[in-house]
N, C-alpha and C positions, 0 to 999 in steps of 0.2 A: 814736328815731324814733317818731312818733305813728302808731298803727295806724289803719286806715280807719274803725274804729268811733268814733273821736274821742278827744279828750283829756279826762280827768276830773281836776279839781283837788281835792286833799285838803288841808284846812286843819285840822291836828290837832297839838297840842303834846306829846302823849304818843307818843314815837317808836315804841315797840313796837306800839301800836295802828295808827299810820300805816303801819308796815312790813307788818302783816298785811293791811290794806286794800289797799295797793299790790300785794301778791302776788296776791291773789284777783282784783282787777280786771284786772291784767296778764294773768293766765291766761285771762280771758274775751276778751282781744283789745283792751282799751282802752289807750291811752296814759295814763300817770299822772304828775302832777307834785305834789310835796308841799311845803307851807309850814307852819311851826311857830307862826306868830303872825298875828293878824288884819291888821295893816298890810301885811305882806309878801304875805299871801294876797289882799288886795284889789288890790294892785298887779299880782299875777300874773293875777288874773281879768281885769283890764282889758287887760293886755298879751297874754295867750295866747288869750282867747276860748274857754274850754273848753265842751264840750257839756253838762257837769253839774259841780256843786260839792258835795262832801261836807264839811259845815261843822260843826265842833264849836262848841257855844255858849260853853263856858268857856275862852276863849283869853286869853293874855296880851296886853296892849296893847289893841287894838281887839277887843272881844268879838264873838261870833257875831251877837248882836242888832244891834249897831251896824254890823257888816259887811253884814248883810242890808239894813238901812235905807239905807246908803250906795249899795249896788248898785242897789236899786230906785228910789231917788230920782234916779239918773243915767239911768233908763230902760233898764237892763240887766235882762232877764227870763230870764237863764240859769237853768235848773232848779236848785234848791237842796234838798239833803237834809240836814236838821239832825240832829246827833248830840247827845243830851242825857243828863244824869245823871237818876236816878230822881226826885230831889227838885226838878227844874227845870220842873214842869208850867206854872207861870205864864209862864216864859220861852219854853217850847215853844209855848204858845198865842199869845204875842205875836209870835213868829217867824212863825207861820202867818199872822197878821193883817198882818204886814209884807210878805208875799209869798213865804215859803218854800213849797215844793211838797209836802213830806213830812217825816217825822222818824223816827228810830230811838232807842230808849232803851237805854243801856248797862246791863248787858252784852248784846251781841247776836252772833248767828252771822255770820261773814264771808260765808257763802253768802246769808244774808238781805240783807246789804248789797248784794251783786251783784244779787240779784233786784229789790230796790227801785230801784236805779239803772236797770236795764233797763226797769222799769215806768214810771218817771218819764220816760224818754226816749221810750217808746211814746206816752205821753200828750202829750208835746211834739209828736210827729209828727202826732197827731190822727187822727180817723177818715177814711175815704175821702171825697173831696170830694162835697158835696151841693149842692142848690140853696139859695139864701139862705132863711133862716127869718125870718118877721116875726110878731110877736105884740104887738098893741097899739101902743105907741109905740117898741117895740124892733125892731131888725133885726140879724140875725146872719149874717155872711158866712163860711161854713166854709172857703172857698178862701183868702181874704185873712186869715182868722182875726181879723176885726174885729167889734166890736159898736157900734151907734149907738143913742142915745136921742134922739128928736126930731131926728134928723139929725146930732147931735153925737157924736164918738167917745167911747167909754168905755174906759179902760185896764183890762184884766183880766189876771191871771196865767194861765198855761197851764191850771192846774187849775180856776180859776174859769170860764174860757171853756168847758172841756170839760163841767163840771157844768151850766152854763146851757144849752149846746147840747143836752145829753142831755134835760134837762127840756122844752126847747122842741120837741124832736122827738117828744115824747110828751105833748102838751098834754091835760090831763084825767086823766092816769094818776097815781096816787100810788105812790111808792116808799118802802120802809122804808130806814132808814139802812144796814142791812146790804146791801140790794140796790144802793144807790148806791155803797157801798165796792167791791162786786164789779164793777159795770158801768162805773163812771167811773174809780175808782182802780185796778181790777184786783186787788183784795185779797179774794177769797172767803174767808169764815170769819174775817175780821179782827174783833176784838172791840171795839176802841177807836172807838166811833161818835162820840165828841166832835168828831173832826176834821170830820165832815160838818156839824155845827152851826156850827163856826167859819167854814167856807167859805160856807155859806148866809147867815150874818150879814154876811160881807164883801160878798157879791153884793148883798144888800138895801141895804147902806149906799151902794154905788157906783151902783146903779140908781135909788135913791130911790123916789118914788111911781109910777115906771114898772115897778117889779119885778112880774113875774107869779107869783112864787113864793109858794105858800101852805103853811101848816103844817096838817097833819091830826093833831090830838092823838091820841096813842097809836099812830099809824101811821108818819108820816114827812112827806115833802115831795112836792109836785107843782107843775106850772105850770097856770095858768088863763087862758084867753083873756078879754079884757075883754068886757063885755056890749055889744051893739050899741046 
């Protein structure tokens, strides 16, 4: 029976790792379903509509990168937490670029896994509703969680949307990468700031020349209103 917190899908081919993940997530009140290969995992994701997916990159058959691409190409934006080995940095970055929301590097504490799942789900829920934000050619609707550029919709992941919304709510303010990790991701003290750069790069690519995001060398990122 699926708990009211929702179903988490684990796609992991190492059974002992999947069993530990299942145990800790179940203790937190989540329903859990496990698949051991990418093709079965993708079918389960489409069939079960989980609230989040814990996805190993090194899967037999369809690997985690192809899994993520297939899900996002189909317009499914279920939050994905990638699980990677230490030597898979390139795959980890590619996974984020394809729309994964976060990652963990093996070995990791199962308590950290639970904390990351909770944080990803909080980000998916988003902040309390606010009035629509408009900066230049962009408009952001926090209630409908939509972004438009020159009136045309722009598809963003949950994390991209939250990052853009945070910057637009503080036009003119510059944030360090550490501040953004704490305020947008919910990870105070987290040291891997590369993730911020990846998501900023993705936002700029999707928003094109309408992007309000500026880089302040040696400091971080902020949003700038266009000059009148």
